[in-house]
C-alpha positions, 0 to 999 in steps of 0.5 A: 498572039500574047494574051495579057491580063491585069490583076487588080488589088482585090478587097480581101474583107468587106469595107477595106479600101486599100492595102500595102504590098509587103512582098512579091513572091514572083518577078517578071519572067516567072511562070505561075500557076492558078492559085499560086501565091504571088504576093503578101499584102497588109490590110487594115486588119491582117496580112493576107497572101494573094493567089494568082487568078491565071496560069501564065508568065508574069510580064510586069509588077506595077507596085513596089513593096512598101507601097499602099494602093487602092482596091481595084488598082492593077498590081501585076500583068500576066501573059496567059498565052505565052506560047502564042495563039491559044490552042483550039479545043477539039470538038466531040462528035456532037459539036461540044467541047470535050471534058478536058477543054471544059476543065481548062476553060474554068476560071480561077478557083473562087472566081466563079459565078456569083450564084455560088452559095458560100459555105461556112467551115464547121468549127473544129470539123475536118478540113473541107476537100480541096475540090474546085467547087468547095474552094470556089465557095470559100475564096474571099479573094475571088469574090472580091475580084468579082465585086470590082471587076465582075465575072472573068470574061472568057476573052479579056481584052489585051493589056499593054505590057509596056511600062504604065508611063508613056506621058510621065517624066523619065525615071518615074512611074505614074501610079494612083498616088502620083509619080513614083521614082523607078528604083529597086527595093534595096535601093529604096531601103538604102535611100530611106536609111540615108535620108535621101529623097528619091523624088529629087534624084535623076537616075543614071540607070537604064530608062532613068532608073535610080541606082545605088550609086546615085543614092550614095553620091547624093548622101555623100555630097548634100551641099552640092546636090541639094538632094538629101533630106536631112535626118532629124536626130531622135525622131522617126516618122512612120505613116499612120496606116494598117492595124495602127490606124484602125486601132486608133480609130476604134479606140477613139470612137469607143472612148467618146461614145460609150461612157466607161466605168472601171472597177478593180478587184484584188484576188488571192489566186493561190488555189488556182495556181495550185490547181494549174500545177496539179493539172499540168501533170494530168494526162489530159493536159500533158501536152497543153500549154495551160496558162493562167489566162486560160483559167481567166477565160473559163471564169469569164465564160461561166460568170457571164451566165449570171450577168448576161448584160456584160455580153451585150451590145448597144444598137444606136440605130435601132435603139435596142440592147442586143443580148448575145446567147453566145460568147465570142471571147476577144483576146488582145494580142500585141503583134509587130504590126500593132494591137489586134483582138482575135476571137475565140468563137463560142468560148462558153462551150469549150472546156478548160483544155479546149480554151488553152489550146485555142489560146495557144493557136490564137496567140501564135497565129497573131504574132506571125501576122497570119490572123484572118480578118474574119477572126477579128470581128463580131466579138462579145467581150474581151480580155487584155492580159497586161500581166504578161508585161509585168503590169498590175492593172489598168483602165482598158478601153472597151472594143466597139460593139461590146460592153465590157473588157477585163484587164488581167494583171500580173500574179505576184507573191504578196503578203496576205491575211489568211485566217488571221495570219499573214502568209505569202500568197499568189495575188493578182488584180482584175480591172473591169471596164464596162459600158454604163449605158447597158451595164449598171454598177451592180451588174458590173460589180457582181460580174467582177466578183464572180470572176474573182471568186472562180479564180480564188476558188475554182471549186466554186465552178460546180455551183454555177 
């Protein structure tokens, strides 16, 4: 007999309640293996690839790409015994199952017992061997599955592989968000482009599936069909979800919780740019993308030693100020999905070269939408590099849980007085926003002045 199992959407990071299915990597009828990537989802924090918990044959996809579903909602069904009845394990002379059978009975990597203690990967260390135990300890998806489903039983009850909708109208599928018309992704995209509401159509395909012809007919004769949602010229509506939704909530909470103060400083960074040009020809930096942002990151990490208040946080519940002995430097990064702020862990322990390498990896990963959720939490201070957009400065909003954020402006050729003479120099503007509950004006000013001084004269670093 076939053995059908449904895979519920797991919580890939603590506290997430929903996710959008971006794309499927499998289709009904495909044979899948354990830990094969089956789909890509977008949570409120990042895009995540989901591995398959079982080997078998995909019998049904319950969710269409572009649909947002709650954690715990079944997203696909797999027949884990497509060949018929499961083969009995051969017993050994003492009655126990052989090693091969025990290996086959092990659950998906990462979906094991909750008693397994999670191991944290050592930063900059060698890759952890891909053993079953190591992977089990590190699989976030597996742990999330257990939080919602409990440990995978040895024998799961069969799941009906037929469509979910015995009581739903023809051509509709009953999902947690309500009835959804049956249509293939290309047809859904066509309907969206033409302004056709699929819910108002009656599909002419098998089992009431809406076809391309149905959509084109509705779009070409709106007066007769009465089924076209007239597009509004010059307007485009996009649901508030994912990264944009979380960013908006965080910024509103910060703006109306922490009393912001913003100070500005204009700096002649010509010496920094000269040092950068010199280091680019140095053997140690020959294969490194050394940007002005790397110098700014290094200056911030050093200046914090003299003004630790800007690297602290306000604990309202405990009525305490928490001073951090480490610097987890956030870098605001613009991505196709919106603004995210991944962190460079222990930035105060990194050399200029290591910071440059970390920045390049961080920004590349962010733009590709591959930043893991764990890399976007527990920051201590942030840089927003508005200069890459040709902007001189701004009044940035502090990230929740931090006390300061620095805007690094564009570097421009500017007339500047040097020893009584006007010369053309490389000049930029810095803007520091800080939480006035725990950073006084003097402390904020001293920190900003220290950062500016290190950029104006990098040789001062030997005095810190």
